C-alpha positions as CSV (number, residue, x, y, z in Angstrom):
1,X,121.4,148.3,52.5
2,X,120.3,144.7,51.5
3,X,122.0,143.4,48.4
4,X,120.3,144.1,45.0
5,X,120.3,142.3,41.8
6,X,122.8,143.8,39.2
7,X,119.9,145.3,37.2
8,X,118.3,147.0,40.1
9,X,121.8,148.4,41.0
10,X,122.0,149.9,37.4
11,X,118.7,151.3,37.6
12,X,120.0,153.0,41.1
13,X,123.0,154.6,39.2
14,X,120.5,156.3,36.7
15,X,117.9,157.0,39.1
16,X,117.1,160.9,38.6
17,X,116.6,160.8,42.5
18,X,120.2,161.5,43.7
19,X,119.2,159.9,47.1
20,X,119.2,156.4,45.7
21,X,122.4,157.1,43.9
22,X,123.9,158.3,47.3
23,X,122.7,155.6,49.3
24,X,123.9,153.1,46.7
25,X,127.4,154.7,46.7
26,X,127.5,154.8,50.5
27,X,127.0,151.0,50.8
28,X,129.8,150.2,48.6
29,X,132.2,152.5,50.4
30,X,131.3,151.1,53.5
31,X,132.1,147.7,52.5
32,X,135.4,148.8,50.7
33,X,136.5,150.8,54.0
34,X,135.7,147.6,56.2
35,X,138.0,145.3,53.6
36,X,140.7,147.8,53.5
37,X,140.9,148.2,57.4
38,X,141.3,144.4,58.0
39,X,137.6,144.0,58.7
40,X,137.2,141.0,56.3
41,X,136.6,138.8,59.3
42,X,134.3,140.9,60.8
43,X,132.2,141.2,57.9
44,X,132.4,137.4,57.3
45,X,131.2,137.1,60.8
46,X,128.3,139.2,60.0
47,X,127.5,137.3,56.8
48,X,127.9,133.7,58.1
49,X,125.0,131.5,57.3
50,X,123.0,130.8,60.7
51,X,121.5,127.3,59.5
52,X,123.1,124.0,58.9
53,X,125.7,124.2,56.1
54,X,125.7,120.6,54.8
55,X,128.8,119.6,52.8
56,X,128.4,118.4,49.1
57,X,127.6,114.6,49.8
58,X,127.3,114.2,46.0
59,X,131.2,114.3,45.9
60,X,131.8,111.8,48.4
61,X,131.9,108.7,46.4
62,X,133.2,110.2,43.3
63,X,136.1,111.7,45.1
64,X,136.9,108.4,47.2
65,X,137.1,106.4,43.9
66,X,139.3,109.4,42.7
67,X,141.6,108.8,45.4
68,X,141.8,105.1,44.7
69,X,142.5,105.8,41.1
70,X,145.2,108.3,41.8
71,X,147.0,105.7,44.0
72,X,146.6,103.3,41.3
73,X,147.9,105.6,38.6
74,X,150.9,106.5,40.8
75,X,151.6,102.9,41.5
76,X,151.7,101.9,37.9
77,X,153.7,104.9,36.8
78,X,156.1,104.0,39.3
79,X,156.5,100.7,37.8
80,X,156.8,101.8,34.3
81,X,159.3,104.5,34.9
82,X,161.7,101.5,35.7
83,X,161.4,100.1,32.0
84,X,164.8,101.4,30.8
85,X,166.2,97.9,30.0
86,X,165.2,94.9,27.8
87,X,165.4,92.5,30.6
88,X,163.0,94.9,33.1
89,X,160.8,95.1,29.9
90,X,160.6,91.2,29.5
91,X,159.7,90.9,33.3
92,X,157.0,93.4,32.9
93,X,155.6,91.5,29.9
94,X,155.6,88.2,31.6
95,X,153.9,90.0,34.6
96,X,151.4,91.7,32.4
97,X,150.2,88.5,30.9
98,X,150.0,86.4,34.0
99,X,148.2,89.3,35.8
100,X,145.6,89.3,33.3
101,X,145.1,85.6,33.3
102,X,144.8,85.6,37.1
103,X,142.4,88.8,36.8
104,X,140.0,87.0,34.4
105,X,139.9,83.6,36.0
106,X,142.8,81.5,34.5
107,X,143.6,79.7,31.2
108,X,141.1,77.5,30.0
109,X,141.9,73.9,29.0
110,X,142.3,73.1,25.1
111,X,139.5,70.8,24.0
112,X,138.7,69.5,20.6
113,X,137.5,72.2,18.4
114,X,135.4,69.6,16.1
115,X,135.7,72.1,13.1
116,X,133.2,71.5,10.4
117,X,132.8,73.4,7.0
118,X,129.1,73.4,6.7
119,X,128.8,75.3,3.5
120,X,130.9,77.5,0.9
121,X,130.1,80.1,-1.7
122,X,132.6,82.0,-4.3
123,X,132.6,85.3,-5.2
124,X,135.0,87.1,-7.9
125,X,138.5,86.6,-6.4
126,X,137.6,84.6,-3.3
127,X,135.7,82.1,-1.5
128,X,133.6,82.3,1.8
129,X,133.8,78.9,3.9
130,X,131.0,78.9,6.7
131,X,132.8,77.2,9.6
132,X,131.5,75.6,13.0
133,X,133.7,74.9,16.0
134,X,133.6,74.5,19.6
135,X,135.9,76.9,21.5
136,X,134.7,75.0,24.9
137,X,133.0,71.7,24.8
138,X,129.4,72.2,23.4
139,X,129.9,76.2,22.9
140,X,129.5,76.5,19.2
141,X,131.3,79.3,17.2
142,X,129.8,80.5,13.9
143,X,132.5,81.7,11.6
144,X,133.3,82.8,7.9
145,X,136.5,82.1,6.2
146,X,137.3,84.3,3.5
147,X,140.2,82.7,1.2
148,X,141.8,84.2,-1.9
149,X,141.2,82.4,-5.1
150,X,144.1,84.5,-6.8
151,X,147.6,84.5,-5.8
152,X,149.8,81.9,-4.5
153,X,149.6,80.4,-1.0
154,X,150.3,80.2,1.7
155,X,148.7,83.6,2.4
156,X,149.0,85.9,5.3
157,X,145.9,85.9,7.5
158,X,143.9,88.1,9.5
159,X,141.7,87.3,12.6
160,X,139.1,89.8,12.2
161,X,137.2,90.6,15.3
162,X,133.7,91.9,15.6
163,X,132.7,95.2,17.5
164,X,129.2,95.1,19.1
165,X,127.1,95.0,16.2
166,X,123.7,93.0,16.7
167,X,124.2,90.7,13.6
168,X,128.1,90.2,14.3
169,X,130.1,89.1,11.2
170,X,127.2,90.3,9.0
171,X,127.5,93.9,9.9
172,X,128.0,96.0,6.8
173,X,131.3,97.7,7.8
174,X,132.8,94.5,9.0
175,X,131.8,92.6,5.6
176,X,133.4,95.4,3.8
177,X,136.6,95.2,5.7
178,X,136.9,91.4,5.3
179,X,136.0,91.6,1.6
180,X,138.5,94.2,1.2
181,X,141.3,92.2,3.0
182,X,140.7,88.9,1.2
183,X,140.9,90.7,-2.2
184,X,144.3,92.2,-1.1
185,X,145.6,88.7,-0.5
186,X,144.7,87.7,3.1
187,X,143.1,84.7,4.5
188,X,140.3,86.2,6.9
189,X,138.5,84.5,9.7
190,X,135.5,86.5,11.0
191,X,133.7,85.0,13.8
192,X,130.3,85.8,15.6
193,X,131.3,87.0,19.4
194,X,129.4,86.0,22.4
195,X,125.7,87.4,22.2
196,X,125.9,88.7,18.6
197,X,125.1,87.3,15.2
198,X,124.2,83.6,15.4
199,X,125.3,83.4,19.0
200,X,122.4,85.5,20.3
201,X,121.7,83.8,23.7
202,X,118.5,85.7,24.9
203,X,116.3,85.6,21.7
204,X,113.3,87.1,21.3
205,X,110.3,85.5,19.4
206,X,112.1,85.6,16.2
207,X,115.0,83.5,17.4
208,X,117.7,85.5,16.0
209,X,117.2,89.0,17.6
210,X,117.8,89.6,21.3
211,X,115.2,90.5,23.8
212,X,117.6,92.3,25.8
213,X,118.1,96.1,25.3
214,X,121.7,95.6,23.2
215,X,124.4,93.2,22.1
216,X,126.4,94.9,25.1
217,X,123.9,93.6,27.7
218,X,124.1,90.0,26.1
219,X,127.6,90.2,27.3
220,X,127.0,91.7,30.4
221,X,124.0,90.1,31.8
222,X,125.8,86.6,31.5
223,X,129.2,88.4,32.5
224,X,128.0,89.5,35.9
225,X,126.9,85.8,36.8
226,X,130.1,84.6,35.7
227,X,131.9,87.0,38.2
228,X,129.9,85.9,41.0
229,X,130.8,82.3,40.1
230,X,134.6,83.2,40.0
231,X,134.8,83.4,36.1
232,X,134.5,86.4,33.5
233,X,133.0,87.3,30.3
234,X,136.5,88.3,29.3
235,X,137.9,84.8,29.8
236,X,135.1,83.3,27.4
237,X,135.7,85.9,24.7
238,X,139.7,85.5,25.1
239,X,139.4,82.0,24.7
240,X,136.8,82.1,21.6
241,X,139.5,84.3,20.1
242,X,142.5,82.0,21.0
243,X,140.5,78.8,19.7
244,X,139.5,80.8,16.5
245,X,143.2,81.7,15.9
246,X,143.9,77.8,16.3
247,X,141.6,77.1,13.5
248,X,143.0,80.0,11.2
249,X,146.7,79.0,11.9
250,X,146.3,75.4,11.2
251,X,144.4,76.2,7.8
252,X,146.9,74.6,4.8
253,X,146.7,77.8,2.9
254,X,147.8,80.2,5.6
255,X,151.4,81.1,6.6
256,X,151.3,80.7,10.3
257,X,154.2,83.4,10.8
258,X,152.1,86.0,9.2
259,X,149.0,86.2,11.1
260,X,147.5,89.5,12.1
261,X,144.5,90.4,14.5
262,X,142.4,93.4,14.0
263,X,138.8,94.7,14.8
264,X,136.8,98.1,15.6
265,X,135.5,99.1,18.9
266,X,134.7,95.8,20.9
267,X,136.3,93.8,18.3
268,X,139.6,96.1,18.8
269,X,139.4,95.6,22.6
270,X,139.2,91.7,22.0
271,X,142.3,92.1,19.8
272,X,143.9,93.7,22.7
273,X,143.2,90.8,24.8
274,X,144.7,88.4,22.2
275,X,147.8,90.0,21.8
276,X,148.3,90.1,25.3
277,X,148.2,86.2,25.6
278,X,149.2,84.6,22.3
279,X,152.7,84.9,20.7
280,X,151.5,83.7,17.4
281,X,149.9,87.2,16.5
282,X,152.6,88.9,14.0
283,X,150.9,92.3,13.7
284,X,148.1,94.1,15.0
285,X,145.5,97.1,14.2
286,X,143.4,98.3,17.0
287,X,140.7,100.7,15.7
288,X,138.6,102.6,18.2
289,X,139.2,99.9,20.9
290,X,139.1,100.6,24.6
291,X,142.2,102.2,24.7
292,X,141.8,104.2,28.1
293,X,142.7,103.4,31.5
294,X,140.6,103.6,34.7
295,X,143.7,104.5,36.9
296,X,144.4,107.6,34.8
297,X,145.3,111.0,35.3
298,X,142.4,113.7,35.7
299,X,140.1,110.8,36.6
300,X,136.4,111.6,36.1
301,X,134.3,109.2,38.3
302,X,133.1,106.6,37.8
303,X,136.1,106.3,34.9
304,X,136.3,104.3,32.0
305,X,133.6,101.3,32.9
306,X,132.1,99.5,30.1
307,X,130.6,96.2,29.2
308,X,131.5,93.1,31.5
309,X,134.2,91.8,29.5
310,X,136.0,95.1,29.3
311,X,136.2,95.8,33.2
312,X,138.9,94.1,35.4
313,X,138.1,93.7,39.1
314,X,140.9,94.2,41.3
315,X,143.4,95.4,38.7
316,X,143.6,98.9,40.3
317,X,145.5,98.1,43.5
318,X,147.9,95.8,41.2
319,X,148.9,98.7,39.1
320,X,147.4,97.1,36.0
321,X,145.2,98.5,33.6
322,X,144.1,98.2,29.9
323,X,147.0,99.5,28.3
324,X,149.0,96.7,30.1
325,X,147.4,94.4,27.3
326,X,149.7,96.0,24.9
327,X,153.0,95.2,26.6
328,X,153.5,91.5,26.0
329,X,153.3,92.2,22.4
330,X,156.1,94.8,22.1
331,X,157.9,95.1,19.9
332,X,155.8,93.4,17.1
333,X,154.3,95.8,14.5
334,X,151.0,97.8,16.3
335,X,148.8,100.3,14.8
336,X,146.4,101.9,17.3
337,X,143.6,104.1,15.4
338,X,141.0,106.2,17.3
339,X,138.2,108.1,16.4
340,X,138.9,111.7,17.6
341,X,135.3,112.3,18.4
342,X,135.1,109.3,20.9
343,X,136.0,111.2,23.7
344,X,132.7,113.1,23.2
345,X,130.2,110.4,23.9
346,X,131.4,106.8,23.0
347,X,134.1,106.5,25.7
348,X,134.8,108.6,28.6
349,X,136.1,112.3,28.5
350,X,139.7,110.9,29.2
351,X,139.6,108.5,26.2
352,X,142.0,110.6,23.9
353,X,144.2,112.2,26.6
354,X,144.8,108.9,28.4
355,X,145.3,106.9,25.3
356,X,147.7,109.5,23.8
357,X,149.7,109.6,27.3
358,X,149.8,105.8,27.5
359,X,150.9,105.6,23.9
360,X,154.0,107.5,24.6
361,X,154.9,105.2,27.4
362,X,154.4,102.2,25.2
363,X,156.5,104.1,22.7
364,X,159.5,104.5,25.0
365,X,159.4,100.5,25.4
366,X,159.4,100.0,21.8
367,X,162.4,102.4,21.6
368,X,164.4,100.6,24.1
369,X,163.7,97.3,22.2
370,X,165.3,99.1,19.3
371,X,161.8,99.0,17.2
372,X,160.1,102.4,17.6
373,X,158.8,102.4,14.1
374,X,156.8,99.3,14.8
375,X,154.5,101.3,17.0
376,X,152.3,103.8,15.4
377,X,149.0,106.2,16.1
378,X,146.3,106.9,13.6
379,X,143.0,108.4,13.8
380,X,139.8,110.1,12.0
381,X,137.7,113.0,12.7
382,X,134.7,110.7,11.8
383,X,132.6,109.4,14.8
384,X,132.7,105.8,16.1
385,X,133.0,103.3,13.3
386,X,135.2,101.5,11.0
387,X,134.9,104.2,8.4
388,X,136.7,103.9,4.8
389,X,139.6,105.9,6.0
390,X,140.3,103.9,8.9
391,X,140.2,100.7,6.6
392,X,142.5,102.2,4.3
393,X,144.8,102.6,7.2
394,X,144.6,99.0,8.6
395,X,145.1,97.8,4.5
396,X,148.7,99.7,4.5
397,X,149.7,98.9,8.0
398,X,149.2,95.1,7.4
399,X,150.6,95.4,3.8
400,X,153.8,97.0,5.1
401,X,154.5,94.3,7.6
402,X,152.9,91.1,6.4
403,X,152.5,91.3,2.8
404,X,155.7,92.7,1.5
405,X,155.2,96.4,1.6
406,X,154.7,97.6,-2.0
407,X,152.6,100.5,-3.4
408,X,150.4,102.3,-1.0
409,X,146.8,101.4,-1.1
410,X,144.7,104.6,-2.0
411,X,141.4,102.8,-2.7
412,X,139.6,99.8,-1.3
413,X,138.7,96.7,-3.5
414,X,135.1,96.9,-4.7
415,X,133.0,95.1,-2.2
416,X,129.5,93.7,-2.1
417,X,127.3,93.5,0.8
418,X,125.8,89.9,1.4
419,X,122.5,89.4,3.3
420,X,122.8,88.0,6.8
421,X,121.2,84.8,5.6
422,X,123.9,84.1,3.1
423,X,126.7,84.1,6.0
424,X,124.7,82.2,8.3
425,X,126.4,78.8,9.2
426,X,123.4,77.5,11.3
427,X,120.0,76.7,9.4
428,X,118.1,79.5,10.9
429,X,120.7,81.7,12.4
430,X,120.8,80.6,15.6
431,X,123.6,78.3,16.9
432,X,121.8,77.4,19.9
433,X,118.5,76.3,18.0
434,X,120.4,74.9,15.0
435,X,123.1,72.7,17.1
436,X,121.7,72.3,20.7
437,X,124.7,73.5,22.4
438,X,126.0,75.2,25.4
439,X,125.4,78.9,26.5
440,X,127.5,81.3,28.6
441,X,124.8,80.7,31.3
442,X,124.7,76.9,31.2
443,X,128.6,76.6,31.4
444,X,128.3,79.2,34.3
445,X,125.9,77.1,36.2
446,X,128.1,74.0,35.5
447,X,131.3,75.6,36.6
448,X,132.5,73.9,39.9
449,X,132.0,75.9,43.0
450,X,135.3,77.0,44.5
451,X,135.0,77.9,48.1
452,X,138.0,80.4,47.9
453,X,140.4,81.6,50.5
454,X,140.9,84.8,52.7
455,X,138.6,86.7,55.1
456,X,135.1,88.3,54.3
457,X,136.7,91.8,55.4
458,X,139.3,91.0,52.5
459,X,137.0,89.8,49.8
460,X,134.6,92.9,50.3
461,X,137.3,95.3,51.1
462,X,135.8,96.1,54.3
463,X,137.3,98.6,56.5
464,X,136.4,98.1,60.3
465,X,135.9,101.5,62.0
466,X,138.0,102.7,64.8
467,X,136.9,103.3,68.4
468,X,137.1,107.0,68.1
469,X,134.2,107.1,65.5
470,X,131.8,109.5,66.6
471,X,128.5,111.1,65.0
472,X,128.5,115.0,64.7
473,X,125.4,116.7,65.7
474,X,124.8,119.2,63.1
475,X,121.5,120.5,64.6
476,X,118.5,119.3,66.8
477,X,115.0,120.3,66.1
478,X,111.6,119.3,67.9
479,X,108.9,117.4,66.5
480,X,105.6,116.2,68.4
481,X,107.0,112.5,68.8
482,X,110.8,113.2,69.0
483,X,113.7,115.4,69.0
484,X,115.3,114.9,65.5
485,X,119.2,115.3,65.2
486,X,120.6,115.8,61.9
487,X,123.8,113.8,62.1
488,X,127.0,113.4,59.9
489,X,129.0,110.2,60.6
490,X,132.5,109.6,59.6
491,X,132.9,106.3,57.9
492,X,136.5,106.5,56.6
493,X,139.0,109.3,55.5
494,X,136.7,111.5,53.3
495,X,133.6,109.6,53.7
496,X,130.9,111.2,55.5
497,X,127.3,109.8,56.2
498,X,124.3,112.0,56.6
499,X,121.6,110.6,59.1
500,X,118.6,111.4,60.9
501,X,118.4,110.4,64.6
502,X,114.9,110.3,66.2
503,X,115.0,110.5,69.8
504,X,111.5,109.5,71.1
505,X,110.0,112.0,73.9
506,X,108.3,109.0,75.6
507,X,111.3,106.4,75.3
508,X,110.5,102.8,76.0
509,X,113.8,101.1,77.6
510,X,112.5,97.7,76.8
511,X,112.5,98.6,73.0
512,X,115.8,98.4,70.9
513,X,117.1,101.1,68.9
514,X,116.5,100.5,65.4
515,X,118.9,101.3,62.2
516,X,116.7,101.5,59.2
517,X,118.7,101.0,55.9
518,X,116.6,102.4,53.0
519,X,117.4,101.6,49.3
520,X,116.3,105.2,48.6
521,X,118.2,106.9,51.4
522,X,117.2,108.6,54.7
523,X,114.6,111.0,53.0
524,X,112.2,108.3,52.0
525,X,109.9,108.4,55.0
526,X,110.8,111.2,57.3
527,X,107.7,113.3,57.4
528,X,105.0,113.5,60.2
529,X,102.8,110.5,60.1
530,X,105.3,108.6,58.2
531,X,107.3,105.7,59.4
532,X,110.4,107.3,61.4
533,X,108.2,109.6,63.6
534,X,105.6,107.0,64.0
535,X,108.1,104.4,65.3
536,X,109.5,107.2,67.5
537,X,106.1,107.7,68.7
538,X,106.0,104.1,69.8
539,X,109.1,104.4,72.1
540,X,111.9,103.5,69.5
541,X,115.0,105.4,69.0
542,X,115.4,105.2,65.4
543,X,118.5,106.0,63.1
544,X,118.2,106.3,59.3
545,X,121.8,106.9,57.7
546,X,122.5,107.5,54.0
547,X,125.1,104.9,52.7
548,X,127.4,105.5,49.9
549,X,125.6,105.7,46.3
550,X,122.3,106.4,47.8
551,X,120.0,109.4,49.0
552,X,122.2,112.6,49.4
553,X,125.5,110.3,48.8
554,X,123.9,109.6,45.1
555,X,127.1,110.7,42.8
556,X,127.1,113.9,41.3
557,X,127.0,113.7,37.3
558,X,130.5,114.1,35.9
559,X,131.9,116.3,33.2
560,X,132.0,115.2,29.9
561,X,129.6,114.7,26.8
562,X,126.0,114.6,28.4
563,X,125.1,111.3,26.9
564,X,128.0,109.4,28.2
565,X,128.0,111.4,31.5
566,X,124.5,110.7,32.2
567,X,124.5,107.0,31.2
568,X,127.5,106.4,33.1
569,X,125.9,108.2,36.5
570,X,124.5,104.9,37.5
571,X,124.8,102.6,40.5
572,X,125.9,99.7,38.3
573,X,128.9,101.9,36.7
574,X,130.0,102.9,40.2
575,X,129.7,99.4,41.2
576,X,132.0,98.4,38.5
577,X,134.4,101.2,39.3
578,X,134.4,100.1,42.9
579,X,135.4,96.6,41.9
580,X,138.0,97.5,39.4
581,X,139.6,99.9,42.1
582,X,139.5,97.1,44.7
583,X,136.8,98.3,47.1
584,X,133.5,96.7,46.3
585,X,130.6,98.7,46.6
586,X,128.9,96.0,49.0
587,X,132.1,96.3,50.9
588,X,132.1,100.0,51.2
589,X,128.3,99.9,52.2
590,X,129.2,97.4,55.0
591,X,131.9,99.5,56.3
592,X,129.2,102.5,56.3
593,X,126.9,100.4,58.4
594,X,129.5,99.3,61.0
595,X,130.6,103.1,61.3
596,X,127.1,104.2,62.0
597,X,126.7,101.3,64.7
598,X,130.0,102.4,66.2
599,X,128.7,105.9,66.0
600,X,125.3,105.9,67.6
601,X,125.0,102.7,69.8
602,X,125.4,103.4,73.5
603,X,127.5,100.9,75.5
604,X,125.3,97.8,76.2
605,X,122.4,98.9,74.1
606,X,120.4,96.7,72.2
607,X,120.3,97.5,68.6
608,X,118.1,95.9,65.6
609,X,119.4,96.4,62.1
610,X,116.3,96.6,59.8
611,X,117.0,96.8,55.9
612,X,115.0,96.6,52.9
613,X,115.8,95.3,49.2
614,X,119.3,95.6,48.2
615,X,120.4,97.1,51.5
616,X,119.6,93.6,53.3
617,X,122.9,92.0,51.9
618,X,125.3,94.9,53.5
619,X,123.2,94.6,56.7
620,X,123.7,90.9,56.8
621,X,127.4,91.2,56.5
622,X,127.6,94.0,58.9
623,X,125.7,91.8,61.4
624,X,128.3,89.1,60.7
625,X,131.3,91.3,61.5
626,X,129.8,93.2,64.4
627,X,129.0,90.8,67.0
628,X,126.9,93.4,69.1
629,X,124.1,93.8,66.7
630,X,121.2,92.0,68.6
631,X,119.1,91.1,65.7
632,X,118.1,91.6,61.9
633,X,114.9,92.3,60.2
634,X,115.5,91.6,56.3
635,X,112.7,92.7,54.2
636,X,112.7,91.6,50.7
637,X,116.0,90.4,50.8
638,X,117.5,88.2,48.1
639,X,117.3,84.4,49.0
640,X,121.0,83.5,47.8
641,X,123.7,84.6,45.5
642,X,123.6,81.0,44.0
643,X,120.1,81.7,42.9
644,X,121.6,84.9,40.9
645,X,123.8,82.1,39.0
646,X,121.2,79.8,38.5
647,X,118.5,81.9,37.0
648,X,119.1,82.9,33.2
649,X,117.3,86.1,33.3
650,X,117.9,87.7,36.8
651,X,116.8,91.3,38.1
652,X,119.0,92.3,40.8
653,X,121.1,95.1,41.7
654,X,124.7,94.9,40.5
655,X,125.8,96.9,43.7
656,X,126.0,93.5,45.8
657,X,128.0,91.6,43.2
658,X,131.6,90.4,44.3
659,X,133.9,88.2,42.4
660,X,133.6,84.5,43.6
661,X,131.1,85.3,46.4
662,X,128.7,82.7,45.4
663,X,131.1,80.1,46.3
664,X,132.7,81.8,49.4
665,X,129.9,82.3,51.9
666,X,126.6,82.5,50.4
667,X,123.7,84.6,52.3
668,X,121.9,81.4,53.9
669,X,125.3,80.2,55.3
670,X,125.6,83.8,57.0
671,X,121.9,83.9,58.4
672,X,122.8,80.4,60.0
673,X,126.0,81.8,61.5
674,X,124.5,84.6,63.4
675,X,122.9,82.2,66.0
676,X,121.7,82.7,68.6
677,X,121.2,86.3,67.5
678,X,117.8,86.4,66.0
679,X,116.9,87.2,62.4
680,X,113.7,87.8,60.7
681,X,113.2,87.1,57.0
682,X,110.4,88.8,55.6
683,X,109.0,88.3,52.1
684,X,112.4,86.8,50.6
685,X,112.5,87.1,46.9
686,X,114.4,85.0,44.4
687,X,116.8,86.2,41.5
688,X,113.9,87.2,39.4
689,X,112.6,89.4,42.2
690,X,109.5,87.3,43.1
691,X,108.7,85.9,46.5
692,X,110.2,82.7,47.3
693,X,107.5,81.6,49.8
694,X,107.5,80.9,53.4
695,X,107.2,77.3,52.7
696,X,110.6,77.2,50.9
697,X,112.2,79.6,53.6
698,X,110.9,77.6,56.6
699,X,112.1,74.1,55.0
700,X,115.7,75.9,54.4
701,X,115.6,77.0,58.0
702,X,113.9,74.4,59.8
703,X,116.7,73.6,62.1
704,X,117.6,77.2,62.7
705,X,115.6,78.2,65.9
706,X,117.1,81.8,65.5
707,X,115.6,82.4,62.3
708,X,111.9,83.7,61.7
709,X,110.1,83.6,58.3
710,X,107.5,86.0,57.4
711,X,105.6,86.0,54.3
712,X,105.0,89.7,53.7
713,X,108.0,91.9,53.0
714,X,106.4,94.4,55.7
715,X,108.0,97.9,55.9
716,X,105.9,99.6,58.5
717,X,105.3,100.0,62.2
718,X,103.7,96.8,62.9
719,X,106.2,94.7,61.2
720,X,108.8,96.0,63.1
721,X,107.1,95.8,66.4
722,X,106.6,92.1,65.7
723,X,110.3,91.8,64.7
724,X,111.5,93.8,68.1
725,X,109.3,91.5,70.3
726,X,110.9,88.5,68.3
727,X,114.5,89.8,69.0
728,X,113.7,90.5,72.6
729,X,112.5,86.9,73.1
């Protein structure tokens, strides 16, 4: 008897016709007897699905990164377990600081600040000075200095760092906090971070608002370019904070021995950066900062990825993560406050659990150093923001350690919001328009190109396939033009690539095998009368695989709050996670292409790799590493990484970004190095996605006889036929 839905079973049980009930009971009894007599295997054999049982490919990339995160977590925990003495802690502190500087691009030079007071205004109990200074030559910073007009100097001071509010230091809750602190007797310096307030670098027609989706993207658009050039948005923002601290510490009304740093959200994370590198900070309050690790227990792929300045490529294999920012500061007074709701949308599902676990590890270090009471945890049930109750926690913590303790503050001093314009340092709210200075992009373009050391395989994290890589044929079915095989190709442990193989029924031995790399994956053009079977009908053997992150290998959405899980289920977030964990997504895809070549290429056979769009870059590197590739057809490929650095507002997938790659071995150099193997460049595009033009391309490769340039980015049978004949000579 066939299986019936539950409700139909119920109807059977109560059907007045007893025959139905007997038949139902008979079915159940027979199954029970089979199981009780050890017939489970026989029953499974009867029920085995006769078709292809595909594995869940959507778990391949998440699980692969999960293993890398688990190894980084194990390595870091092993090191932290050794921190049982003062000497071991001091050594770890030095290592954490040095490693941070190495990860973000090194310590910049201290250059003249050229500090100027542009204007001032007074309010009851305090004065606000509008300051202008240069954290790097020509890179102007706008800041408001709040100075008490009561009490007796020198005063304790706070470097207040802003979260990702579009209007920066003029954001209402940040204004309230700065006003509250100054009325409690602190000199407060609040400055606009990169891409916020008066430092908008991609303005719309107004000149004071960004044309990008958010302040976050103001950080990351430039930050991705910096990464290509071997720099980072982290380095720029850390240095802004260090130089701002120089301004604050040198003020005649400030006691340099009593300076704290604080901020909320992104500003709290910047405070974490600052305490990691600068010993002048005497106390800190971190409010809803990015206090979670990527290498953590119960990793939810892609993990805790965030804006460009908060991600640290290469940190995973070193066993270094965000909480290591706190270690150089120990055992100075540190309050870590969180929004208990932040795990439910603002940050990853591990925000609270990872942060609390790491807090306990840091607490043990404070206790070994004899200052356990100087590290504390606070929180609010309210959503992400510098809420009133959190500000009170800040005031009382700083008062305890910097301002003589005294009576507990139960109410914030009265505050009065200023209009944005009242706090502007520049004439019209734009540092670039007002003072004609540098931008993060202009500095990135001017950064000297460094060739870098090491091999391509090391820089990209490529794993070369072993000689035993074979494709498993899951099933073969016929079509009019070809026999089609459903393949599965092992790329590296735990990574399997689904692929189609089209064997032409009228094979032409003069034609090479084509391996097609599609940005959308192998399901893009498989139907009858579409590209793959058309090529097979022309006598070409065609293999079309999915590479990591595309097609059926597109990652499954992780668990957690819907908004966070959905937003983080993107190729860019997986690319960041891959960089952090030491295996760039570009290198993973190169590894996949090499595995496909190893698995499907017959000895001595000619193979042309054809790639479209973003897949042209992994194809190019794969051909560089596999000298048996006969030729390349690259459709709509990127002209160069350098063009990405030089184009202010580029449009290109982050999956192909690797730290320092623009100065290591750029794409035109690789094309040249493939000689005498032939390469067709069809419809090459610049960083904005616009066609470069055959004239420019031909001029670039006018002395490279192995390079053919086509104006059209063709991806059809006619284009492949031309490319195949070109490869055949």
